[in-house]
C-alpha positions in Angstrom: 102.4 302.2 46.8 99.1 302.9 44.4 98.2 300.0 41.8 98.3 302.5 38.7 97.5 299.2 36.4 94.0 299.7 36.0 93.4 295.7 35.9 90.1 294.3 36.5 88.6 291.4 37.2 85.5 290.1 34.9 84.4 286.7 36.0 87.5 285.1 36.2 89.5 286.9 33.7 91.8 289.4 34.4 91.7 292.5 31.8 94.0 294.5 31.7 94.9 297.8 29.4 97.2 296.7 26.4 99.2 300.3 26.9 100.9 301.0 30.2 98.9 303.8 32.1 100.5 307.0 30.9 99.3 309.1 34.0 98.8 307.5 37.3 98.1 310.5 39.1 94.9 310.4 41.3 91.7 311.7 39.5 90.5 315.2 39.8 87.6 316.6 41.2 86.4 317.4 37.4 87.0 313.7 36.2 85.7 312.4 39.6 82.2 314.3 38.3 82.5 313.2 34.7 83.3 309.5 36.3 79.9 310.1 38.2 77.9 311.1 35.3 79.3 308.3 33.2 78.6 306.0 35.2 75.0 307.0 35.7 74.2 307.1 32.1 75.7 303.6 31.9 73.5 302.5 34.7 70.5 303.8 32.9 71.1 302.9 29.5 73.3 299.9 29.1 72.4 296.1 29.9 75.2 294.4 32.3 76.0 290.8 31.6 74.4 288.6 34.5 76.9 286.1 36.7 74.7 283.7 35.1 76.0 285.4 31.4 79.3 285.4 32.2 80.0 282.1 33.4 78.1 280.6 30.2 80.3 282.4 27.8 83.1 281.0 30.2 82.0 277.7 29.8 81.4 277.9 26.1 84.5 280.0 25.5 86.3 276.6 27.1 84.4 273.7 25.6 85.6 275.8 22.2 88.8 275.4 23.4 88.6 271.7 24.3 87.0 271.1 20.7 90.1 273.3 18.6 92.9 271.1 20.8 91.3 267.9 19.7 91.0 269.1 16.2 94.4 270.2 16.2 96.0 266.7 17.2 93.2 264.9 14.7 94.9 267.0 11.9 98.5 265.9 13.2 97.5 262.1 13.6 95.9 261.9 9.8 99.6 263.5 8.7 101.1 260.9 10.0 103.1 262.8 12.8 104.8 261.2 15.5 103.0 260.0 18.5 104.7 262.6 20.8 104.2 265.5 18.6 100.1 264.5 18.3 100.3 264.2 22.1 102.2 267.8 22.6 100.0 269.6 19.9 97.6 272.3 21.3 96.8 275.5 20.6 94.7 278.7 22.2 91.7 280.5 21.3 91.5 284.2 21.8 88.6 286.6 21.9 88.0 289.7 19.6 85.6 292.3 19.4 82.7 293.7 21.8 83.4 290.5 24.2 87.4 291.3 24.1 86.9 295.1 25.0 84.5 294.0 27.8 81.3 296.2 25.8 79.9 293.4 24.7 75.7 293.4 25.4 73.9 290.8 27.3 73.2 287.7 24.8 75.7 288.6 22.1 77.8 286.8 20.2 79.2 283.8 22.9 77.0 281.9 24.3 73.6 283.3 22.5 71.0 280.8 23.3 73.6 278.1 23.9 73.9 275.4 26.9 77.2 273.4 27.7 
């Protein structure tokens, strides 16, 4: 059975469509032709993120997550919450915009001029 999830791996992240696949049948000849044209346009006109750039973004996001969780714990401590609450406090960062959609340009937004 063919995998119709349309999930792709970008760096170390697996990106999946937000909605289920409407039509999982193989592409038609017209669709293949259009895809070839579109891929050619993308290759010539849209720069791709380097592996180093992707890894930098992932390191920045990871570090931001660590800082966010540390801040949450510090707020819990300042409010005088019990130690078990402080220890279990956490959070998670989610990306949005062009990065979340996988259409960001190299060096844009996350990781620009950052080293971690």
